[in-house]
C-alpha positions as CSV (number, residue, x, y, z in Angstrom):
1,X,-17.0,18.8,-26.1
2,X,-13.8,19.7,-24.1
3,X,-15.7,20.0,-21.0
4,X,-16.5,16.2,-22.2
5,X,-12.8,15.6,-22.2
6,X,-12.3,17.5,-19.1
7,X,-14.5,15.4,-17.0
8,X,-12.6,12.0,-18.9
9,X,-9.2,13.1,-17.9
10,X,-10.3,14.0,-14.3
11,X,-12.3,11.0,-14.0
12,X,-9.1,8.6,-15.1
13,X,-6.4,10.7,-12.8
14,X,-9.3,9.5,-9.5
15,X,-9.0,6.4,-11.4
16,X,-5.4,5.7,-11.2
17,X,-5.1,8.0,-7.5
18,X,-7.2,5.4,-5.9
19,X,-5.1,2.5,-7.6
20,X,-2.0,3.7,-6.2
21,X,-3.5,4.3,-2.6
22,X,-4.8,0.8,-2.3
23,X,-2.9,-1.8,-0.1
24,X,-0.9,-4.0,-1.4
25,X,-1.1,-7.6,0.4
26,X,1.1,-11.1,0.3
27,X,-0.2,-14.3,1.2
28,X,1.2,-17.5,2.5
29,X,1.6,-20.2,0.0
30,X,-1.1,-21.4,2.2
31,X,-2.7,-19.3,2.2
32,X,-3.3,-18.7,6.3
33,X,-0.9,-15.7,6.5
34,X,-2.1,-12.3,5.2
35,X,0.8,-8.8,5.0
36,X,-0.8,-6.0,4.0
37,X,1.1,-2.9,3.4
38,X,0.0,0.5,3.2
39,X,0.2,3.8,3.1
40,X,-1.9,6.0,5.4
41,X,-2.7,9.8,3.3
42,X,0.5,11.7,5.0
43,X,2.5,8.8,3.7
44,X,3.4,7.2,6.4
45,X,3.4,3.0,6.1
46,X,1.6,0.8,7.4
47,X,1.2,-3.0,7.9
48,X,-1.6,-5.3,9.2
49,X,-1.1,-9.4,9.6
50,X,-3.4,-11.7,9.9
51,X,-3.8,-16.1,10.4
52,X,-6.6,-18.4,9.3
53,X,-9.0,-14.9,9.0
54,X,-8.0,-13.6,12.7
55,X,-5.3,-10.4,13.6
56,X,-2.0,-11.0,15.0
57,X,-1.1,-7.4,14.6
58,X,-3.1,-5.1,14.1
59,X,-2.6,-1.8,11.6
60,X,1.0,-0.2,13.2
61,X,3.2,2.2,11.7
62,X,6.3,0.6,10.2
63,X,9.3,3.5,10.0
64,X,12.8,4.3,11.2
65,X,13.9,7.3,14.2
66,X,18.0,7.6,13.5
67,X,19.8,10.2,15.4
68,X,20.8,13.0,14.3
69,X,18.9,12.7,11.1
70,X,15.9,13.4,10.1
71,X,13.2,9.8,10.7
72,X,12.1,7.8,8.3
73,X,8.6,7.7,9.7
74,X,6.8,9.6,6.9
75,X,6.2,11.9,3.9
76,X,6.2,8.4,1.5
77,X,4.7,7.9,-2.2
78,X,3.8,5.2,-3.7
79,X,6.6,5.4,-7.3
80,X,5.7,2.0,-8.5
81,X,4.6,-1.6,-8.3
82,X,5.6,-4.8,-9.6
83,X,3.6,-7.8,-8.9
84,X,4.9,-11.6,-9.8
85,X,4.0,-15.4,-8.4
86,X,6.4,-17.7,-8.1
87,X,5.8,-21.3,-7.6
88,X,8.2,-23.7,-6.4
89,X,6.6,-27.1,-7.0
């Protein structure tokens, strides 16, 4: 029974990690523009923009290089995700 519980716990942890590692997508109201945000394994934020299913901006890194302070280009982690929609019609 203990072995079964450990396997179940490990499976739940993998599912949670998979869900937080997936990209988040924003679409325009008509669905023609799609902007996808993701984190690479090392915590580098990226984005990808498509228009009518065609690449406009290939996957590119996000970040800031600042003078005299550490750069803000990696080491990020997803803390929480909230989704909602808004309709002005």
